[in-house]
C-alpha positions in Angstrom: 57.7 25.6 -37.3 58.6 22.7 -39.6 58.7 19.0 -38.7 60.3 15.9 -40.2 59.5 12.4 -38.8 62.2 9.7 -38.7 62.7 6.3 -37.1 65.4 6.6 -34.4 66.8 3.9 -32.2 67.3 5.1 -28.6 69.9 3.3 -26.4 70.3 3.6 -22.6 71.7 1.5 -19.8 68.4 -0.4 -19.4 67.8 -1.2 -23.0 67.0 0.0 -26.5 63.9 1.0 -28.4 62.9 2.2 -31.9 60.7 5.2 -31.8 59.4 7.9 -34.2 61.3 11.0 -33.7 60.1 14.4 -34.7 62.8 16.8 -35.9 61.0 20.0 -34.9 62.5 23.5 -35.8 59.9 25.0 -33.4 61.3 23.2 -30.3 64.4 24.6 -28.6 65.4 21.4 -26.7 65.0 17.7 -27.3 62.3 16.0 -25.2 61.2 12.4 -24.6 58.0 10.8 -23.3 58.4 9.8 -19.6 57.3 6.2 -20.2 59.9 5.6 -22.9 62.6 7.3 -20.9 62.0 5.2 -17.8 62.3 2.0 -19.9 65.7 3.0 -21.2 67.6 4.9 -18.5 67.6 6.3 -15.0 66.0 9.7 -14.8 68.1 12.5 -13.4 66.2 15.2 -11.4 66.9 18.8 -12.4 68.2 21.0 -9.6 65.1 23.1 -10.1 62.2 22.7 -12.6 62.3 24.4 -16.0 59.1 25.9 -17.4 58.5 25.7 -21.2 55.9 27.4 -23.4 54.1 25.1 -25.8 52.6 25.7 -29.2 49.3 26.4 -27.6 48.9 30.0 -26.5 49.4 30.5 -22.7 50.1 26.8 -22.2 53.2 25.9 -20.2 54.9 22.6 -19.2 57.2 22.0 -16.2 60.2 19.8 -16.7 61.6 18.1 -13.6 63.8 15.4 -15.0 66.3 14.7 -17.8 68.0 11.7 -19.3 71.1 11.1 -21.3 70.7 8.7 -24.2 72.6 7.5 -27.3 70.5 7.6 -30.5 71.1 6.0 -33.9 70.0 7.5 -37.2 70.8 5.7 -40.4 73.6 3.7 -38.8 75.2 6.7 -37.2 75.5 7.0 -33.4 74.9 10.3 -31.5 74.3 11.2 -27.9 72.4 14.0 -26.1 70.3 15.1 -23.2 66.6 14.8 -23.4 64.1 16.6 -21.1 61.5 14.2 -19.8 57.8 15.1 -20.2 54.6 13.4 -19.3 51.9 13.4 -21.9 54.3 14.4 -24.7 52.4 14.6 -28.0 54.8 12.1 -29.6 57.5 9.7 -28.4 60.5 11.9 -29.0 61.3 15.4 -30.2 64.7 16.4 -31.6 65.0 20.1 -30.9 67.2 22.9 -32.5 69.9 22.6 -29.9 70.5 18.9 -30.7 70.3 19.6 -34.5 72.9 22.4 -34.2 75.2 20.3 -32.0 75.2 17.4 -34.5 75.0 19.7 -37.6 71.8 18.0 -38.8 70.2 19.7 -41.8 66.6 19.2 -42.7 65.6 18.8 -46.3 61.8 19.5 -46.3 61.5 19.0 -50.0 62.5 15.3 -49.7 61.5 14.9 -46.0 65.0 13.9 -45.0 67.5 14.5 -42.3 70.9 15.2 -43.7 73.8 14.0 -41.6 77.2 15.8 -42.0 79.8 12.9 -42.3 82.4 15.0 -40.5 80.5 14.8 -37.2 80.3 11.0 -37.3 84.0 10.6 -36.9 85.1 10.2 -33.3 88.0 12.4 -32.2 89.8 13.2 -28.9 
């Protein structure tokens, strides 16, 4: 598991907030702390809870809600689904599914997130 921290601006229908996002190659999905999610957008209940394993052995967390948010990195706008968790270790985790979707590459030598300019162009 490797992690890069980056300031990310989150935007929802209720407001916007700058947070520290963790780009975490050990996390499958993107997650957000419940307190921050509630400030930004209406939470959507999952049809049935999802249970995730954590980095701690035999530790599991149940996810019951999700939220759709736009997020901005270095002036580029993206959008994705975030699973809502209480007592998340940080404010926001960007998981592998989101990184693949938006073709983010992580440069651990320079502690940077590389954005592919082709995905920043809007097309229909």
